[in-house]
N, C-alpha and C positions, 0 to 999 in steps of 0.2 A: 822805646816802642809804646804806642798808645794803649791805654787800658780799654778805649772804646772797643779796640778790635775783640778783646777778650769778655766784653759784657755780655753776650748771649750765653755764653759757657759758664759765666760767674753767677748769672742771674738765678738759676735754681738753687744754688749752693746759699745765697744771700736770702733767698726766700725762707729756706730751712733755718738759718741762723736766727733771721729775724721772728720766725714763727715760734721756735723753740724757746727764745727768751722774751717774746712778747714785746719786742722793742718797738714795733709799729702796730698800731691798733686801727682798724677802719669803721667808722661809725656810718652805718648805711642809711640811705633816706626812709624816713618813717621811724628814726630810731634817735635817741638822745643819750648821754652819758655823763656821768661824773667820774672824776679821777681820784683813785684812792693812793695815798701815799702814807706808808708804814702804818696803814689801817685807819687813815683818817681822810676825810674827803677835803681835797684841795679847794680853799675859799677863792672867791673872785677878789675884784679889785677893792670893793667895799669892805672886806674882811669879816663879813657876817655871813652872807648866803655863799653856798658852794657854787663853784663855776660849772655852768652847764655846757657840754660839749655837743655841738650841731653836727650833723653830717660831714664827714671829712676824713682825712689822714692825720693821726697824730703819733708823735714820738714818745716813747716812755723810757725811764730808765730802767734797766732789767733789775728784777729782784726787789726794786723799791717803789715803783708806780704800777699801777693798772688802771684801765677803763672799766667801769661797769655800766653796761648798756641795757637799755630797756626800750621796747617798742612805744612810740608815742602816737601812732595812727590809732582809728578807732578799731576796737576788737570786740569780739561777742563770745559769751558763754552761755550754753544751754543750762537751765536750773530747773530741776524737777522736784515736786514735793509730792510724796507718794499718799500722803493723807492730810486733810485739812477739814475740820468741823466748821460750817459756817454758823452764823448765829441763829438760824432757823434749824438746826440740828441735821443738816444733810451733809454728807460726806462725799467730798470730791478728790480726784487725782488731778494735779494741777502741773503744767509745764509753761515755761517761760523761756524767752529769748532776752538776754541782758546784753546792751551794748554800752561799753565804756572806753574812757581814755584816760590815760596816765597824764596828769597835768604837773606833777611835781616828782621828778626822777628821784631827787633826794630822799623825800618821805618814803616812797616806795622801795628803794634800795635799804635805808637805814632802818625803818620801823618793821618792816617784814623781810622774809627772806625771798628772793626772786622766785625761786622755782614753787612757792607756795602760793604766790598771788592769786592766780586764777581759782584754786579750790577755796581760799579764804573769802574771795569775792562770792563764789558760789553759797558757802555756808552762811554768809551774811545776807544775801539775798532771799535764801530760804526762810530764814527768821523774819525777814521783812516781809515775805508773802504770807506767812502764818499769822503776823500781827495784824496786817490789813485786812485779809480775807475773812478771818475769824469775827470780824465785826461787821460783816455784811451777810445779806441774805441772798438766796439764789437769784432772785430777780434783779437784786442791786447790782450783784456782779455783771449780769448779762446786759445791763441797760447803762452802767456807769461810764460816761464818756471820759471822766477824769481818773480812771484807775491806773492807768499808766503812770500819770504824775503822783498818785498816791503812794504807789509802790518804789518809785525813784525816791519821793522824799523819806520814806521810811528808813532809807539806808544811806541818805546824802551825807549826814554828819559823820558816821562812822567810817564810810570810805573816804571821806574828805580828809580825815587823819592820815590815811595811807596814801594820800596824793592821788587818788582816783575820782574822777567824775563819771556819774551814770548819764548817757545820752539818751537812752531809750530803755524802758522796762516793759516788755510786751508779752502777755499772756498768749501763748499759742494754742494750749488745749486746756479744756475744762471739763473732765469727765466724771460723771456721777457713779458711786458703786451701785451694785444691783439693787438694794434696798431702796437707795434714793431714786433709782429709777422707776421703781414700782410707786412710790410716793408721788413722784412728780407725774407720772402718767394718770393716776388716780385723780389728782388735782386738775389735769387738763380736761379729762371726761367729766368730771363733775361740773367744771365751768361750761363745758360745751352743752351739757345737758341743762344747766341753769339758764343759759342764753336761749334754749329751744322752748323751756317751760318756765317762765319768769315766777310763776306763782308756786313753783314747787318748793315745799320745805324740805330739804335734804335731810335735817336732823331727825325728822319723823320717820324717814324711810332709810336711814343709813344702815339698818340690818340686812334689808333686801337690796339695796343699791350698792352698799359697800363692796360685797364680792363681785358684783357685775363691773364695777368700776376698775377693780383690780384684776380683772379677767378670770375669776374663779367661779365655780358653780355656786348658785345660792342654796340655801339651806332651808328656805321658804320661812325665815323668822323675820318679824317686824318689830323694831324697837318699841318696846313700850307695852307690849302684851304680855300677859303674865300666864296665859294658858298654854298647855303643851298640846301637840296633835291628840286628837280624839282616840286614834288607834294606833296600834304598832304598824299599821300599813303605811302611815305617813312617815315612819323612820326606816323603812326596810330598804328603801332604795339606796341610802348610805350606810345602812346597818349601824347608825349611830346609837341604837338603844340595845345593841347586842352586847352581852356580858362578855 
């Protein structure tokens, strides 16, 4: 009696057996794997580097061998930095999209745990963002065409030790905190005023113009004057002289 006749009935049972004992492992497209035998990576023909298993179906000796798989296609992790002080003492919240590929499956499997890889990449990228951005001013961040390359270079060596290559490191948001927004607004208004009145000395009138630039009510004080208002009437409006 031919076994082919019973193949459809035996297929589910064989699948359960193979799955339970991990006799057969499938490496899918966009993945690569290394074979572990008794806790050690199986080396290739040169006896130095581990053998990399490309997409396909592979047989394992149960309880002795296993295939450890990792994706090799490009991946993306979002990376947020809640606070970063720039060199001009402005404070920003920054978000980035970090694109990476695993180029060395052995390093990524052996040097770190697979489940922690994405989180470790995020942590390293946050450190790189803080390192690079803290050396730049607000204008330099917004105008720097090489910023993505600088951010990628800041983590290249470290992630390279994990078998990971950054393909693109792109800032997605750059949001100033409230105090920084006020300062930047005042700078823009001051520059607009300077463009309108080129001969105006802002330093002499900062007491009067400062509040206006910040959108605050003026107190009628001009920097450099020593005299107080001649009567209490000048203070009554703001009640500044009231005990």
